[in-house]
HTML snippet that shows the backbone in 3Dmol.js (N, CA, C, O; Angstrom):
<script src="https://3Dmol.org/build/3Dmol-min.js"></script>
<div id="view" style="width:600px;height:400px;position:relative"></div>
<script>
const pdb = `
ATOM      1  N   MET A   1      -0.995  -4.975   0.043  1.00  0.00           N
ATOM      2  CA  MET A   1      -2.462  -4.438   0.483  1.00  0.00           C
ATOM      3  C   MET A   1      -3.073  -3.068  -0.021  1.00  0.00           C
ATOM      4  O   MET A   1      -2.704  -1.907   0.157  1.00  0.00           O
ATOM      5  N   ILE A   2      -3.797  -3.440  -0.492  1.00  0.00           N
ATOM      6  CA  ILE A   2      -4.449  -1.711  -1.312  1.00  0.00           C
ATOM      7  C   ILE A   2      -5.396  -0.900  -0.301  1.00  0.00           C
ATOM      8  O   ILE A   2      -5.764  -1.304   0.802  1.00  0.00           O
ATOM      9  N   ILE A   3      -5.597  -0.133  -0.678  1.00  0.00           N
ATOM     10  CA  ILE A   3      -6.693   0.806  -0.042  1.00  0.00           C
ATOM     11  C   ILE A   3      -7.268   1.973  -1.089  1.00  0.00           C
ATOM     12  O   ILE A   3      -6.653   2.919  -1.580  1.00  0.00           O
ATOM     13  N   ASP A   4      -8.759   1.551  -1.271  1.00  0.00           N
ATOM     14  CA  ASP A   4      -9.026   2.547  -1.889  1.00  0.00           C
ATOM     15  C   ASP A   4      -9.396   4.054  -1.365  1.00  0.00           C
ATOM     16  O   ASP A   4      -9.929   4.309  -0.285  1.00  0.00           O
ATOM     17  N   LEU A   5      -9.038   4.901  -2.264  1.00  0.00           N
ATOM     18  CA  LEU A   5      -9.529   6.202  -2.530  1.00  0.00           C
ATOM     19  C   LEU A   5      -9.544   6.563  -3.314  1.00  0.00           C
ATOM     20  O   LEU A   5      -8.447   6.974  -3.692  1.00  0.00           O
ATOM     21  N   ARG A   6     -10.388   6.700  -4.001  1.00  0.00           N
ATOM     22  CA  ARG A   6     -11.519   7.264  -4.558  1.00  0.00           C
ATOM     23  C   ARG A   6     -12.414   7.947  -4.057  1.00  0.00           C
ATOM     24  O   ARG A   6     -12.949   7.609  -3.001  1.00  0.00           O
ATOM     25  N   LYS A   7     -12.741   9.016  -4.703  1.00  0.00           N
ATOM     26  CA  LYS A   7     -13.723   9.982  -3.419  1.00  0.00           C
ATOM     27  C   LYS A   7     -14.768   9.721  -3.690  1.00  0.00           C
ATOM     28  O   LYS A   7     -15.472   9.614  -2.685  1.00  0.00           O
ATOM     29  N   ASP A   8     -15.548   9.457  -5.091  1.00  0.00           N
ATOM     30  CA  ASP A   8     -16.821   9.028  -4.754  1.00  0.00           C
ATOM     31  C   ASP A   8     -17.007   7.141  -4.475  1.00  0.00           C
ATOM     32  O   ASP A   8     -18.055   6.506  -4.363  1.00  0.00           O
ATOM     33  N   SER A   9     -15.858   6.738  -4.439  1.00  0.00           N
ATOM     34  CA  SER A   9     -16.352   5.565  -3.906  1.00  0.00           C
ATOM     35  C   SER A   9     -16.899   4.529  -2.914  1.00  0.00           C
ATOM     36  O   SER A   9     -16.236   4.347  -1.893  1.00  0.00           O
ATOM     37  N   PRO A  10     -17.963   3.871  -3.080  1.00  0.00           N
ATOM     38  CA  PRO A  10     -18.854   3.432  -2.095  1.00  0.00           C
ATOM     39  C   PRO A  10     -17.803   2.591  -0.646  1.00  0.00           C
ATOM     40  O   PRO A  10     -17.924   2.618   0.578  1.00  0.00           O
ATOM     41  N   ILE A  11     -17.115   2.120  -1.299  1.00  0.00           N
ATOM     42  CA  ILE A  11     -15.730   1.480  -0.588  1.00  0.00           C
ATOM     43  C   ILE A  11     -14.687   2.334  -0.098  1.00  0.00           C
ATOM     44  O   ILE A  11     -13.668   2.066   0.538  1.00  0.00           O
ATOM     45  N   LEU A  12     -15.160   3.434  -0.531  1.00  0.00           N
ATOM     46  CA  LEU A  12     -13.127   4.954  -0.292  1.00  0.00           C
ATOM     47  C   LEU A  12     -12.798   4.122   1.207  1.00  0.00           C
ATOM     48  O   LEU A  12     -13.723   3.547   1.781  1.00  0.00           O
ATOM     49  N   LYS A  13     -11.724   4.118   1.643  1.00  0.00           N
ATOM     50  CA  LYS A  13     -10.817   3.565   2.690  1.00  0.00           C
ATOM     51  C   LYS A  13     -11.347   2.167   3.216  1.00  0.00           C
ATOM     52  O   LYS A  13     -11.219   1.853   4.399  1.00  0.00           O
ATOM     53  N   GLN A  14     -11.788   1.562   2.528  1.00  0.00           N
ATOM     54  CA  GLN A  14     -11.755  -0.635   3.005  1.00  0.00           C
ATOM     55  C   GLN A  14     -10.539  -0.373   1.940  1.00  0.00           C
ATOM     56  O   GLN A  14     -10.244   0.098   0.841  1.00  0.00           O
ATOM     57  N   TRP A  15      -9.945  -1.207   3.406  1.00  0.00           N
ATOM     58  CA  TRP A  15      -8.595  -2.171   1.884  1.00  0.00           C
ATOM     59  C   TRP A  15      -9.192  -3.387   2.314  1.00  0.00           C
ATOM     60  O   TRP A  15     -10.117  -3.619   3.093  1.00  0.00           O
ATOM     61  N   ILE A  16      -8.106  -4.445   1.309  1.00  0.00           N
ATOM     62  CA  ILE A  16      -7.670  -5.341   1.093  1.00  0.00           C
ATOM     63  C   ILE A  16      -6.558  -6.411   1.152  1.00  0.00           C
ATOM     64  O   ILE A  16      -6.562  -6.926   0.034  1.00  0.00           O
ATOM     65  N   ALA A  17      -5.667  -6.961   1.865  1.00  0.00           N
ATOM     66  CA  ALA A  17      -4.441  -7.880   1.940  1.00  0.00           C
ATOM     67  C   ALA A  17      -4.429  -9.405   1.421  1.00  0.00           C
ATOM     68  O   ALA A  17      -5.147 -10.298   1.871  1.00  0.00           O
ATOM     69  N   VAL A  18      -3.578  -9.523   0.498  1.00  0.00           N
ATOM     70  CA  VAL A  18      -2.693 -10.447  -0.458  1.00  0.00           C
ATOM     71  C   VAL A  18      -1.885 -10.845   0.059  1.00  0.00           C
ATOM     72  O   VAL A  18      -1.178 -10.118   0.757  1.00  0.00           O
ATOM     73  N   GLU A  19      -1.628 -12.336  -0.090  1.00  0.00           N
ATOM     74  CA  GLU A  19      -0.242 -12.870   0.599  1.00  0.00           C
ATOM     75  C   GLU A  19       0.182 -13.428  -0.703  1.00  0.00           C
ATOM     76  O   GLU A  19      -0.425 -13.837  -1.692  1.00  0.00           O
ATOM     77  N   LEU A  20       1.125 -13.337  -0.452  1.00  0.00           N
ATOM     78  CA  LEU A  20       2.004 -13.030  -2.767  1.00  0.00           C
ATOM     79  C   LEU A  20       3.105 -13.746  -2.118  1.00  0.00           C
ATOM     80  O   LEU A  20       3.782 -13.183  -1.258  1.00  0.00           O
ATOM     81  N   THR A  21       3.431 -15.552  -2.658  1.00  0.00           N
ATOM     82  CA  THR A  21       4.939 -16.032  -2.594  1.00  0.00           C
ATOM     83  C   THR A  21       4.833 -16.819  -3.770  1.00  0.00           C
ATOM     84  O   THR A  21       3.892 -16.998  -4.543  1.00  0.00           O
ATOM     85  N   ALA A  22       6.245 -17.343  -3.737  1.00  0.00           N
ATOM     86  CA  ALA A  22       7.050 -17.877  -4.534  1.00  0.00           C
ATOM     87  C   ALA A  22       5.608 -19.115  -4.909  1.00  0.00           C
ATOM     88  O   ALA A  22       5.209 -19.431  -6.030  1.00  0.00           O
ATOM     89  N   GLU A  23       5.168 -19.523  -3.782  1.00  0.00           N
ATOM     90  CA  GLU A  23       4.331 -20.957  -4.352  1.00  0.00           C
ATOM     91  C   GLU A  23       3.040 -20.827  -4.246  1.00  0.00           C
ATOM     92  O   GLU A  23       2.337 -21.741  -4.677  1.00  0.00           O
ATOM     93  N   ASN A  24       2.578 -19.946  -3.795  1.00  0.00           N
ATOM     94  CA  ASN A  24       0.709 -19.179  -4.749  1.00  0.00           C
ATOM     95  C   ASN A  24       1.228 -18.594  -6.129  1.00  0.00           C
ATOM     96  O   ASN A  24       0.390 -18.162  -6.920  1.00  0.00           O
ATOM     97  N   ARG A  25       2.013 -18.574  -6.316  1.00  0.00           N
ATOM     98  CA  ARG A  25       2.092 -17.765  -7.563  1.00  0.00           C
ATOM     99  C   ARG A  25       1.017 -16.750  -7.876  1.00  0.00           C
ATOM    100  O   ARG A  25       0.025 -17.033  -8.547  1.00  0.00           O
ATOM    101  N   ARG A  26       1.226 -15.704  -7.427  1.00  0.00           N
ATOM    102  CA  ARG A  26      -0.022 -14.696  -7.789  1.00  0.00           C
ATOM    103  C   ARG A  26       0.494 -13.747  -7.873  1.00  0.00           C
ATOM    104  O   ARG A  26       1.552 -13.366  -7.373  1.00  0.00           O
ATOM    105  N   MET A  27      -0.557 -13.028  -8.840  1.00  0.00           N
ATOM    106  CA  MET A  27      -0.479 -11.294  -8.120  1.00  0.00           C
ATOM    107  C   MET A  27      -1.059 -10.491  -8.561  1.00  0.00           C
ATOM    108  O   MET A  27      -1.915 -10.768  -9.401  1.00  0.00           O
ATOM    109  N   LEU A  28      -0.844  -9.283  -8.203  1.00  0.00           N
ATOM    110  CA  LEU A  28      -2.301  -8.231  -7.779  1.00  0.00           C
ATOM    111  C   LEU A  28      -1.843  -6.975  -8.406  1.00  0.00           C
ATOM    112  O   LEU A  28      -0.789  -6.342  -8.461  1.00  0.00           O
ATOM    113  N   TYR A  29      -3.036  -6.862  -8.853  1.00  0.00           N
ATOM    114  CA  TYR A  29      -3.214  -5.604  -9.959  1.00  0.00           C
ATOM    115  C   TYR A  29      -3.692  -4.271  -8.997  1.00  0.00           C
ATOM    116  O   TYR A  29      -4.671  -4.274  -8.250  1.00  0.00           O
ATOM    117  N   ILE A  30      -2.994  -3.427  -9.155  1.00  0.00           N
ATOM    118  CA  ILE A  30      -3.620  -2.277  -7.963  1.00  0.00           C
ATOM    119  C   ILE A  30      -3.704  -1.174  -9.398  1.00  0.00           C
ATOM    120  O   ILE A  30      -2.855  -0.718 -10.164  1.00  0.00           O
ATOM    121  N   PRO A  31      -5.886  -0.987  -9.216  1.00  0.00           N
ATOM    122  CA  PRO A  31      -6.016   0.575  -9.910  1.00  0.00           C
ATOM    123  C   PRO A  31      -6.024   1.399  -9.717  1.00  0.00           C
ATOM    124  O   PRO A  31      -5.766   1.988  -8.667  1.00  0.00           O
ATOM    125  N   GLU A  32      -6.404   1.817 -10.911  1.00  0.00           N
ATOM    126  CA  GLU A  32      -5.572   3.406 -10.396  1.00  0.00           C
ATOM    127  C   GLU A  32      -7.141   3.982  -9.456  1.00  0.00           C
ATOM    128  O   GLU A  32      -8.295   3.552  -9.478  1.00  0.00           O
ATOM    129  N   GLY A  33      -6.364   5.335  -8.553  1.00  0.00           N
ATOM    130  CA  GLY A  33      -7.239   5.797  -7.084  1.00  0.00           C
ATOM    131  C   GLY A  33      -6.875   4.881  -6.525  1.00  0.00           C
ATOM    132  O   GLY A  33      -7.903   4.916  -5.849  1.00  0.00           O
ATOM    133  N   PHE A  34      -6.076   3.568  -5.916  1.00  0.00           N
ATOM    134  CA  PHE A  34      -5.957   2.772  -4.603  1.00  0.00           C
ATOM    135  C   PHE A  34      -4.402   2.789  -4.676  1.00  0.00           C
ATOM    136  O   PHE A  34      -3.510   2.627  -5.508  1.00  0.00           O
ATOM    137  N   ALA A  35      -4.609   3.166  -2.930  1.00  0.00           N
ATOM    138  CA  ALA A  35      -2.690   2.684  -2.679  1.00  0.00           C
ATOM    139  C   ALA A  35      -2.107   1.364  -2.851  1.00  0.00           C
ATOM    140  O   ALA A  35      -2.408   0.332  -3.450  1.00  0.00           O
ATOM    141  N   HIS A  36      -0.943   1.868  -1.933  1.00  0.00           N
ATOM    142  CA  HIS A  36      -0.880   0.049  -2.046  1.00  0.00           C
ATOM    143  C   HIS A  36       0.623   0.000  -0.708  1.00  0.00           C
ATOM    144  O   HIS A  36       1.636   0.693  -0.616  1.00  0.00           O
ATOM    145  N   GLY A  37       0.301  -0.704  -0.198  1.00  0.00           N
ATOM    146  CA  GLY A  37       1.503  -0.805   0.674  1.00  0.00           C
ATOM    147  C   GLY A  37       2.101  -1.910   0.319  1.00  0.00           C
ATOM    148  O   GLY A  37       1.749  -2.712  -0.546  1.00  0.00           O
ATOM    149  N   PHE A  38       3.417  -1.946   1.307  1.00  0.00           N
ATOM    150  CA  PHE A  38       3.756  -4.150   0.935  1.00  0.00           C
ATOM    151  C   PHE A  38       4.699  -4.037   2.529  1.00  0.00           C
ATOM    152  O   PHE A  38       5.411  -3.133   2.968  1.00  0.00           O
ATOM    153  N   GLN A  39       4.314  -5.393   3.100  1.00  0.00           N
ATOM    154  CA  GLN A  39       5.228  -5.973   3.609  1.00  0.00           C
ATOM    155  C   GLN A  39       5.702  -7.364   3.764  1.00  0.00           C
ATOM    156  O   GLN A  39       4.780  -8.162   3.933  1.00  0.00           O
ATOM    157  N   THR A  40       6.982  -7.910   3.749  1.00  0.00           N
ATOM    158  CA  THR A  40       7.726  -8.780   3.545  1.00  0.00           C
ATOM    159  C   THR A  40       7.490  -9.424   4.941  1.00  0.00           C
ATOM    160  O   THR A  40       7.503  -8.872   6.042  1.00  0.00           O
ATOM    161  N   LEU A  41       7.231 -10.972   4.567  1.00  0.00           N
ATOM    162  CA  LEU A  41       7.255 -11.721   5.923  1.00  0.00           C
ATOM    163  C   LEU A  41       8.394 -12.829   6.425  1.00  0.00           C
ATOM    164  O   LEU A  41       8.526 -13.558   7.408  1.00  0.00           O
ATOM    165  N   GLU A  42       9.536 -12.408   4.573  1.00  0.00           N
ATOM    166  CA  GLU A  42      10.990 -13.380   5.096  1.00  0.00           C
ATOM    167  C   GLU A  42      11.543 -12.428   4.891  1.00  0.00           C
ATOM    168  O   GLU A  42      11.245 -11.435   4.227  1.00  0.00           O
ATOM    169  N   ASP A  43      12.921 -12.851   5.819  1.00  0.00           N
ATOM    170  CA  ASP A  43      14.339 -12.163   5.118  1.00  0.00           C
ATOM    171  C   ASP A  43      14.706 -12.966   3.284  1.00  0.00           C
ATOM    172  O   ASP A  43      14.551 -14.036   2.696  1.00  0.00           O
ATOM    173  N   ASN A  44      15.395 -11.228   2.975  1.00  0.00           N
ATOM    174  CA  ASN A  44      15.416 -11.957   1.592  1.00  0.00           C
ATOM    175  C   ASN A  44      14.637 -11.503   0.836  1.00  0.00           C
ATOM    176  O   ASN A  44      14.723 -11.949  -0.308  1.00  0.00           O
ATOM    177  N   THR A  45      13.756 -10.644   1.049  1.00  0.00           N
ATOM    178  CA  THR A  45      12.509 -10.590   0.004  1.00  0.00           C
ATOM    179  C   THR A  45      12.070  -9.508  -1.151  1.00  0.00           C
ATOM    180  O   THR A  45      11.564  -8.409  -0.928  1.00  0.00           O
ATOM    181  N   GLU A  46      12.366 -10.044  -2.384  1.00  0.00           N
ATOM    182  CA  GLU A  46      12.241  -9.168  -3.594  1.00  0.00           C
ATOM    183  C   GLU A  46      10.781  -8.548  -3.683  1.00  0.00           C
ATOM    184  O   GLU A  46       9.877  -9.097  -3.051  1.00  0.00           O
ATOM    185  N   VAL A  47      10.710  -8.235  -3.896  1.00  0.00           N
ATOM    186  CA  VAL A  47       9.349  -7.176  -4.536  1.00  0.00           C
ATOM    187  C   VAL A  47       9.207  -6.601  -5.912  1.00  0.00           C
ATOM    188  O   VAL A  47      10.008  -5.841  -6.455  1.00  0.00           O
ATOM    189  N   PHE A  48       8.455  -6.910  -6.243  1.00  0.00           N
ATOM    190  CA  PHE A  48       8.194  -5.895  -7.919  1.00  0.00           C
ATOM    191  C   PHE A  48       7.272  -5.541  -9.046  1.00  0.00           C
ATOM    192  O   PHE A  48       6.572  -6.134  -9.868  1.00  0.00           O
ATOM    193  N   TYR A  49       7.564  -4.377  -8.739  1.00  0.00           N
ATOM    194  CA  TYR A  49       6.099  -3.528  -9.561  1.00  0.00           C
ATOM    195  C   TYR A  49       6.123  -3.059 -10.326  1.00  0.00           C
ATOM    196  O   TYR A  49       6.645  -1.975 -10.066  1.00  0.00           O
ATOM    197  N   GLN A  50       5.820  -3.131 -11.511  1.00  0.00           N
ATOM    198  CA  GLN A  50       5.208  -1.810 -12.742  1.00  0.00           C
ATOM    199  C   GLN A  50       4.760  -1.091 -12.554  1.00  0.00           C
ATOM    200  O   GLN A  50       4.239  -1.121 -11.439  1.00  0.00           O
ATOM    201  N   ILE A  51       4.541   0.090 -13.325  1.00  0.00           N
ATOM    202  CA  ILE A  51       3.085   1.461 -13.001  1.00  0.00           C
ATOM    203  C   ILE A  51       2.653   1.455 -15.023  1.00  0.00           C
ATOM    204  O   ILE A  51       3.117   0.974 -16.057  1.00  0.00           O
ATOM    205  N   LEU A  52       1.824   2.080 -14.705  1.00  0.00           N
ATOM    206  CA  LEU A  52       1.447   2.089 -15.672  1.00  0.00           C
ATOM    207  C   LEU A  52       2.327   3.491 -16.705  1.00  0.00           C
ATOM    208  O   LEU A  52       2.998   3.248 -17.708  1.00  0.00           O
ATOM    209  N   GLU A  53       2.132   4.655 -16.233  1.00  0.00           N
ATOM    210  CA  GLU A  53       3.121   5.674 -16.792  1.00  0.00           C
ATOM    211  C   GLU A  53       4.496   6.401 -16.346  1.00  0.00           C
ATOM    212  O   GLU A  53       4.523   6.698 -15.152  1.00  0.00           O
ATOM    213  N   PHE A  54       5.233   6.617 -16.833  1.00  0.00           N
ATOM    214  CA  PHE A  54       6.359   7.519 -16.377  1.00  0.00           C
ATOM    215  C   PHE A  54       5.770   8.090 -14.871  1.00  0.00           C
ATOM    216  O   PHE A  54       4.630   8.323 -14.469  1.00  0.00           O
ATOM    217  N   TYR A  55       7.559   8.230 -14.041  1.00  0.00           N
ATOM    218  CA  TYR A  55       7.129   8.225 -12.673  1.00  0.00           C
ATOM    219  C   TYR A  55       7.389   9.349 -12.677  1.00  0.00           C
ATOM    220  O   TYR A  55       8.321   9.729 -13.386  1.00  0.00           O
ATOM    221  N   HIS A  56       6.635  10.296 -11.868  1.00  0.00           N
ATOM    222  CA  HIS A  56       6.596  11.543 -11.957  1.00  0.00           C
ATOM    223  C   HIS A  56       6.786  12.190  -9.923  1.00  0.00           C
ATOM    224  O   HIS A  56       5.934  12.175  -9.035  1.00  0.00           O
ATOM    225  N   PRO A  57       7.838  12.532  -9.896  1.00  0.00           N
ATOM    226  CA  PRO A  57       7.473  12.652  -8.715  1.00  0.00           C
ATOM    227  C   PRO A  57       7.277  13.874  -7.730  1.00  0.00           C
ATOM    228  O   PRO A  57       7.501  13.814  -6.521  1.00  0.00           O
ATOM    229  N   GLU A  58       6.888  14.840  -8.319  1.00  0.00           N
ATOM    230  CA  GLU A  58       5.643  15.396  -8.353  1.00  0.00           C
ATOM    231  C   GLU A  58       4.243  15.597  -7.953  1.00  0.00           C
ATOM    232  O   GLU A  58       3.625  16.593  -7.577  1.00  0.00           O
ATOM    233  N   SER A  59       3.907  14.322  -8.147  1.00  0.00           N
ATOM    234  CA  SER A  59       2.690  13.192  -8.020  1.00  0.00           C
ATOM    235  C   SER A  59       2.544  12.834  -7.287  1.00  0.00           C
ATOM    236  O   SER A  59       1.454  12.900  -6.720  1.00  0.00           O
ATOM    237  N   ASP A  60       3.533  12.243  -6.847  1.00  0.00           N
ATOM    238  CA  ASP A  60       3.849  10.962  -5.662  1.00  0.00           C
ATOM    239  C   ASP A  60       3.491  11.352  -4.206  1.00  0.00           C
ATOM    240  O   ASP A  60       4.197  12.168  -3.614  1.00  0.00           O
ATOM    241  N   LYS A  61       2.387  10.776  -3.602  1.00  0.00           N
ATOM    242  CA  LYS A  61       1.479  11.472  -2.432  1.00  0.00           C
ATOM    243  C   LYS A  61       1.926   9.995  -1.913  1.00  0.00           C
ATOM    244  O   LYS A  61       2.569   9.106  -2.472  1.00  0.00           O
ATOM    245  N   GLY A  62       1.286  10.090  -0.529  1.00  0.00           N
ATOM    246  CA  GLY A  62       1.190   8.944   0.329  1.00  0.00           C
ATOM    247  C   GLY A  62       0.157   8.848   1.520  1.00  0.00           C
ATOM    248  O   GLY A  62      -0.402   9.879   1.894  1.00  0.00           O
ATOM    249  N   VAL A  63       0.018   8.222   1.833  1.00  0.00           N
ATOM    250  CA  VAL A  63      -0.318   7.581   3.224  1.00  0.00           C
ATOM    251  C   VAL A  63      -0.482   6.613   4.352  1.00  0.00           C
ATOM    252  O   VAL A  63      -1.156   5.584   4.311  1.00  0.00           O
ATOM    253  N   ARG A  64       0.357   7.154   5.573  1.00  0.00           N
ATOM    254  CA  ARG A  64       0.858   6.761   6.596  1.00  0.00           C
ATOM    255  C   ARG A  64       0.206   5.102   6.715  1.00  0.00           C
ATOM    256  O   ARG A  64      -0.943   4.742   6.460  1.00  0.00           O
ATOM    257  N   TRP A  65       1.149   4.429   7.099  1.00  0.00           N
ATOM    258  CA  TRP A  65       0.904   2.859   7.173  1.00  0.00           C
ATOM    259  C   TRP A  65       0.095   2.526   8.120  1.00  0.00           C
ATOM    260  O   TRP A  65      -0.568   1.496   7.995  1.00  0.00           O
ATOM    261  N   ASN A  66      -0.054   3.572   9.611  1.00  0.00           N
ATOM    262  CA  ASN A  66      -0.889   3.563  10.614  1.00  0.00           C
ATOM    263  C   ASN A  66      -2.213   4.286  10.966  1.00  0.00           C
ATOM    264  O   ASN A  66      -2.817   4.443  12.027  1.00  0.00           O
ATOM    265  N   ASP A  67      -2.461   4.699   9.591  1.00  0.00           N
ATOM    266  CA  ASP A  67      -3.196   5.974   9.730  1.00  0.00           C
ATOM    267  C   ASP A  67      -4.688   5.546  10.572  1.00  0.00           C
ATOM    268  O   ASP A  67      -5.262   4.704   9.881  1.00  0.00           O
ATOM    269  N   PRO A  68      -5.351   5.807  11.621  1.00  0.00           N
ATOM    270  CA  PRO A  68      -6.175   6.093  12.233  1.00  0.00           C
ATOM    271  C   PRO A  68      -7.533   5.713  10.507  1.00  0.00           C
ATOM    272  O   PRO A  68      -8.519   4.980  10.584  1.00  0.00           O
ATOM    273  N   ALA A  69      -7.328   6.062   9.918  1.00  0.00           N
ATOM    274  CA  ALA A  69      -8.119   6.114   9.085  1.00  0.00           C
ATOM    275  C   ALA A  69      -8.683   4.812   7.833  1.00  0.00           C
ATOM    276  O   ALA A  69      -9.600   4.735   7.015  1.00  0.00           O
ATOM    277  N   PHE A  70      -7.897   4.206   8.135  1.00  0.00           N
ATOM    278  CA  PHE A  70      -7.952   3.024   7.953  1.00  0.00           C
ATOM    279  C   PHE A  70      -8.314   1.831   8.626  1.00  0.00           C
ATOM    280  O   PHE A  70      -9.310   1.110   8.677  1.00  0.00           O
ATOM    281  N   GLY A  71      -7.301   1.855   9.072  1.00  0.00           N
ATOM    282  CA  GLY A  71      -7.063   0.450  10.124  1.00  0.00           C
ATOM    283  C   GLY A  71      -6.458  -0.516   9.698  1.00  0.00           C
ATOM    284  O   GLY A  71      -6.973  -1.552  10.118  1.00  0.00           O
ATOM    285  N   ILE A  72      -5.464  -0.717   8.955  1.00  0.00           N
ATOM    286  CA  ILE A  72      -4.664  -1.519   9.029  1.00  0.00           C
ATOM    287  C   ILE A  72      -4.163  -2.726   9.539  1.00  0.00           C
ATOM    288  O   ILE A  72      -3.378  -2.678  10.486  1.00  0.00           O
ATOM    289  N   VAL A  73      -4.482  -3.751   9.077  1.00  0.00           N
ATOM    290  CA  VAL A  73      -3.879  -5.151  10.337  1.00  0.00           C
ATOM    291  C   VAL A  73      -2.879  -5.105   9.701  1.00  0.00           C
ATOM    292  O   VAL A  73      -3.080  -4.769   8.534  1.00  0.00           O
ATOM    293  N   TRP A  74      -1.430  -5.382  10.066  1.00  0.00           N
ATOM    294  CA  TRP A  74      -0.213  -5.873   9.329  1.00  0.00           C
ATOM    295  C   TRP A  74      -0.071  -6.958   9.590  1.00  0.00           C
ATOM    296  O   TRP A  74       0.068  -7.098  10.805  1.00  0.00           O
ATOM    297  N   PRO A  75      -0.012  -8.275   8.791  1.00  0.00           N
ATOM    298  CA  PRO A  75       0.480  -9.717   9.470  1.00  0.00           C
ATOM    299  C   PRO A  75       2.025 -10.096  10.792  1.00  0.00           C
ATOM    300  O   PRO A  75       2.549 -11.003  11.440  1.00  0.00           O
ATOM    301  N   ASP A  76       2.120  -8.574  10.475  1.00  0.00           N
ATOM    302  CA  ASP A  76       3.347  -8.903  11.440  1.00  0.00           C
ATOM    303  C   ASP A  76       3.815  -7.543  12.105  1.00  0.00           C
ATOM    304  O   ASP A  76       3.297  -6.508  11.687  1.00  0.00           O
ATOM    305  N   ASP A  77       4.637  -7.486  12.980  1.00  0.00           N
ATOM    306  CA  ASP A  77       5.157  -5.624  13.437  1.00  0.00           C
ATOM    307  C   ASP A  77       5.907  -5.109  12.875  1.00  0.00           C
ATOM    308  O   ASP A  77       6.973  -5.674  12.630  1.00  0.00           O
ATOM    309  N   ILE A  78       5.652  -3.851  12.454  1.00  0.00           N
ATOM    310  CA  ILE A  78       6.512  -3.124  11.711  1.00  0.00           C
ATOM    311  C   ILE A  78       7.761  -3.152  12.674  1.00  0.00           C
ATOM    312  O   ILE A  78       7.855  -3.132  13.902  1.00  0.00           O
ATOM    313  N   ARG A  79       8.891  -3.217  11.426  1.00  0.00           N
ATOM    314  CA  ARG A  79      10.311  -3.375  11.943  1.00  0.00           C
ATOM    315  C   ARG A  79      11.017  -2.231  11.532  1.00  0.00           C
ATOM    316  O   ARG A  79      11.648  -1.579  12.363  1.00  0.00           O
ATOM    317  N   VAL A  80      10.984  -1.914  10.352  1.00  0.00           N
ATOM    318  CA  VAL A  80      11.808  -0.919   8.973  1.00  0.00           C
ATOM    319  C   VAL A  80      10.796  -0.285   8.194  1.00  0.00           C
ATOM    320  O   VAL A  80      10.025  -1.115   7.712  1.00  0.00           O
ATOM    321  N   ILE A  81      10.564   0.748   7.938  1.00  0.00           N
ATOM    322  CA  ILE A  81       9.632   2.075   6.783  1.00  0.00           C
ATOM    323  C   ILE A  81      10.757   2.793   7.029  1.00  0.00           C
ATOM    324  O   ILE A  81      11.607   3.070   7.875  1.00  0.00           O
ATOM    325  N   SER A  82      10.394   2.970   5.937  1.00  0.00           N
ATOM    326  CA  SER A  82      11.301   4.083   5.400  1.00  0.00           C
ATOM    327  C   SER A  82      10.599   5.822   6.079  1.00  0.00           C
ATOM    328  O   SER A  82       9.614   6.080   6.770  1.00  0.00           O
ATOM    329  N   ASP A  83      11.883   6.857   5.341  1.00  0.00           N
ATOM    330  CA  ASP A  83      11.120   8.335   6.138  1.00  0.00           C
ATOM    331  C   ASP A  83      10.509   8.992   6.394  1.00  0.00           C
ATOM    332  O   ASP A  83      10.118   9.676   7.340  1.00  0.00           O
ATOM    333  N   ARG A  84      10.238   8.545   4.325  1.00  0.00           N
ATOM    334  CA  ARG A  84       9.070   9.615   3.600  1.00  0.00           C
ATOM    335  C   ARG A  84       7.823   8.980   4.396  1.00  0.00           C
ATOM    336  O   ARG A  84       7.018   9.827   4.784  1.00  0.00           O
ATOM    337  N   ASP A  85       7.466   7.426   4.760  1.00  0.00           N
ATOM    338  CA  ASP A  85       5.915   6.232   4.697  1.00  0.00           C
ATOM    339  C   ASP A  85       5.945   7.161   6.514  1.00  0.00           C
ATOM    340  O   ASP A  85       4.924   7.660   6.988  1.00  0.00           O
ATOM    341  N   ARG A  86       7.240   7.186   7.193  1.00  0.00           N
ATOM    342  CA  ARG A  86       6.451   7.299   8.909  1.00  0.00           C
ATOM    343  C   ARG A  86       6.096   9.113   8.494  1.00  0.00           C
ATOM    344  O   ARG A  86       4.977   9.411   8.909  1.00  0.00           O
ATOM    345  N   GLN A  87       6.549   9.857   8.051  1.00  0.00           N
ATOM    346  CA  GLN A  87       5.979  11.651   8.180  1.00  0.00           C
ATOM    347  C   GLN A  87       4.764  11.650   7.483  1.00  0.00           C
ATOM    348  O   GLN A  87       3.834  12.370   7.845  1.00  0.00           O
ATOM    349  N   CYS A  88       4.690  10.893   6.501  1.00  0.00           N
ATOM    350  CA  CYS A  88       2.842  10.657   6.127  1.00  0.00           C
ATOM    351  C   CYS A  88       1.577  11.161   6.767  1.00  0.00           C
ATOM    352  O   CYS A  88       0.992  10.580   7.681  1.00  0.00           O
ATOM    353  N   PRO A  89       1.132  12.520   6.097  1.00  0.00           N
ATOM    354  CA  PRO A  89       0.161  12.997   6.886  1.00  0.00           C
ATOM    355  C   PRO A  89      -1.686  12.132   7.282  1.00  0.00           C
ATOM    356  O   PRO A  89      -2.493  11.571   6.541  1.00  0.00           O
ATOM    357  N   ASP A  90      -1.687  12.392   8.594  1.00  0.00           N
ATOM    358  CA  ASP A  90      -3.138  11.815   8.096  1.00  0.00           C
ATOM    359  C   ASP A  90      -3.877  11.973   7.145  1.00  0.00           C
ATOM    360  O   ASP A  90      -3.941  13.093   6.637  1.00  0.00           O
ATOM    361  N   PHE A  91      -4.889  10.564   6.473  1.00  0.00           N
ATOM    362  CA  PHE A  91      -5.362  10.690   5.828  1.00  0.00           C
ATOM    363  C   PHE A  91      -6.365  11.429   5.785  1.00  0.00           C
ATOM    364  O   PHE A  91      -7.004  11.180   6.807  1.00  0.00           O
ATOM    365  N   VAL A  92      -7.295  12.821   4.717  1.00  0.00           N
ATOM    366  CA  VAL A  92      -8.130  13.801   4.586  1.00  0.00           C
ATOM    367  C   VAL A  92      -9.220  13.311   3.258  1.00  0.00           C
ATOM    368  O   VAL A  92      -9.109  13.765   2.119  1.00  0.00           O
ATOM    369  N   SER A  93     -10.224  12.344   3.661  1.00  0.00           N
ATOM    370  CA  SER A  93     -11.263  12.826   2.585  1.00  0.00           C
ATOM    371  C   SER A  93     -11.834  14.043   1.598  1.00  0.00           C
ATOM    372  O   SER A  93     -12.803  13.841   0.866  1.00  0.00           O
TER     373      SER A  93
END
`;
const viewer = $3Dmol.createViewer("view");
viewer.addModel(pdb, "pdb");
viewer.setStyle({}, {cartoon: {color: "spectrum"}});
viewer.zoomTo();
viewer.render();
</script>
């Protein structure tokens, strides 16, 4: 799932979800200015992603998985979520 967070975007706060499986062999490019989230639908799932720049923890930001600003419809119940992701504040544009 990706969310458009670009301030001047006509689709700000809109999101799309794409199912990625070994069978469909899809990939998803996440442009700069978008947030992303993952939900695994099967046990023992591996997620591999790359970034364009070196990681800078001080620049790391997040949005909450259930923030009403986005209205994300997840395909399954949320069972495990990191403390970091659980504590993200409400989105303010």
